[in-house]
C-alpha positions, -999 to +999 in steps of 0.1 A: -102-638-573-135-652-562-150-665-595-185-665-579-185-627-581-179-625-619-201-653-633-219-637-663-239-665-680-248-701-681-233-717-712-219-747-729-183-750-742-195-748-778-216-716-771-186-701-752-162-707-781-188-696-807-189-662-790-151-659-790-149-669-827-178-647-838-168-628-869-139-652-878-146-661-915-128-694-916-121-716-885-096-743-893-109-779-890-083-787-864-097-759-842-133-772-846-121-807-837-103-794-806-135-776-795-154-808-798-127-827-778-126-801-751-164-800-749-164-838-743-137-835-716-156-808-697-189-828-700-171-859-686-161-839-655-197-827-648-223-846-627-260-846-635-275-813-624-241-794-627-241-762-647-213-746-668-209-709-664-187-683-681-169-659-658-151-626-669-139-599-645-131-575-673-098-557-677-095-564-714-089-527-722-059-527-699-044-559-713-051-578-681-083-595-690-091-631-683-121-652-691-129-688-683-155-714-673-167-727-640-186-758-630-214-751-605-228-778-584-258-770-562-251-733-567-214-736-556-183-733-578-166-766-576-140-761-603-129-732-625-102-724-651-089-698-674-096-702-711-086-668-724-060-643-712-047-610-726 
């Protein structure tokens, strides 16, 4: 799947996770700590000027949805990965 075709918004890892956790009343502290750890890991892989983008081709209603993040450098996807899968 070409991720370039399904980029939907520029984001940060914290913003991305906040959207997924929207409406959850209590997020355990260990989950919040993992979000911070993962955010630092991603930021360490990025170079100045890189952008983090969310991608999502859909398919959630058919239990074949995926969503993830991609690092763009000079407008090109240099790395991407899946964060959520149904």
